[in-house]
N, C-alpha and C positions, 0 to 999 in steps of 0.2 A: 387574663382573657373566658369568661365564665361563661354559663349557656343556663338561664334563668327560665322554667318555665314555670309561667302563672294557670291553674285551673280554675274552672268559677261553673256552679249550675247553680239554679233563680232559687229553687226548694231545696228544704232539706230531703223530701224522698226522692229527688235525684239524683241521679247516680253519676261518681266522677272517674268511676274506674278508664274507660276509653281514652276521655283526655288526661290523665296522668299515666296511663300505659303508651302512648302518642308519643306527651312530652320526654317520655325515661327513652324510648327508641331511637327519639333525635339524639340522645345525650347531654340532654339537662342536668348537670349535678345536682342543682337544687330544684327543687321544686314545690311552691306554694299553691295553697288549692281553698277554696274556701265556697259556703253554701248563703248568696246573698243574691240581691236582686242586680242587674246591670243595670238598670234605669236609671242609677245617679253613682257620683262617687262615693258619699254620703255609706258609712257603716263598712267599705271594702279596705279593712285593716290589710289583709294579706298582699292586696296588691298595692297600696302605701308600703309596707314593708321591702315588697322588691321593688320599686321605684326609688326607695331612699340606698336601698343595695348596691346598686348602678354604677357601677365603675368605669371607665376611657376605655374602651373596645368589648362589655360585655354586650351580649343579646338578651334580650326579654323575648322569650318563644311563648306563643300561643296557638293553640289546637283549631280558632276560631276566630275571623275577626271578632263576633260580637258577642268574645266570652271576655272581650275587653270592655266594649262597652255598646249600648243601644243607640246613642245620638252623635252622628258624624263631629261635631265639634269636641264630644267630652271626647272620642277616641283620637282624634287629631290632637288635641291638646297631650293626653298621654303620650305620643307621641312625638311631639315636641319637649315633652320634659325628659323623656330619654336621651333625645338630641343633644340637649341641654347638658347633659351628664356625658355626653359624647360618647352612647349606648344605641343600639340598632334594636329595633324592633321584627320579629319573623313570625310570619303568621304560616300555619302547617297547609290550611286548606281552604284556598288553592293556593301554594307556595309563591308567598311574594315576605319581602325582606326593603329595609328599610336603608340597605350597602346603596342602592344606585338611585339615582330620580325618577325612574321609570317606576319604582318602588313603591314610590312618595305619590305618584299620583294615580297609579292600581289601587293604595289603601284608601287614598278619597273617597275613590268611584265605588268601591267598595262598601266603605263607610257610608256614603251617601243614597245604597242601593239596599243596606242593611235598614238604614232607619225608613225608608219607603215601605218598606215592605210589612215593617212593624208600625206603621202608622194605615198599612190596607188591612192587616190583620184586625187591629183595635176597631177597624169602619165594619167590617162583616162579621164582627163579633156582637156590635152595634144593634148594627141591623136586623142581624137575629134574634139577637134578644127585642125589638122594639115588635118584628113580625112575631113573636111565641109570645107577646104579651098581647100583642091586637088577637089573637085565635085561643087566649086566655088558658094557654099553656105553660108560661112560665109564672114558678114558683118561689126565686132567687136563689140565693147562691145557698152553700150546704148553711145546715145550723149550728152554730158556735156549741160549745158547751159552755153550761153555766157555771161559771170560775168560783161562784160562793159554795154550790154543792160537792165540786171535785176538792177544793179544801175542805168541806165538811166532812167529804167521807175518807179525805185522806185522816184528815185527825182522828175519826174513827176506828182508824186501821186498816181499813181499807187498801188494796194492791190496785197498783194501776189498769190491771186485765179489769177486776173484778168494777171498778168505778166506768170504765169504758164503755163495758156491759150496761150496766145500770142507765149511763146515759145514752147510750147511742151515738158515742162518736169513736174513735182510735184511739188507741194508747197513746200512738204519738201528741196527737193533740193533748190529752190529761201528763203527758212527761213536760210540756212546753210548760203548762198552766203550773207545774208543781214546780218545776224549773227556776219559774217567774218569783216563786215567793221565796 
């Protein structure tokens, strides 16, 4: 019977350290992590690996329910897949487990609340953008660096820092473009 931890953040600039520390403190022998959106299951290779690895009696442990997913149906499907493998799911904050019937009910309600909260956030964001546009203050999102220029500068021998400085962007953006090539 193994306790397998799963940690996730949505973007590369977010930190996994707090989740990883909680999972290790809970006695997870194996901890898998990834930096990918929880909006859907697509691209979440580490989560798929964990689910495929689960054996009867194993326990999938996450720091918070929203680390599994943002959609109630998706979270419930994940829990169902774990149960099909005769494994359990435990959420640390708040502490809830599928080992008992009450845990199932609580996880379903928490999943619904998380999904509703996500919808409220998106709605407030949309309203804020509309208001800023009406007042002439909205300039749009961050400007993306010109991919061709990044590649050109790179072939000319410039480093990531120099390219970022010339284009007015972060080194991370430059590294991402270079990695895609």
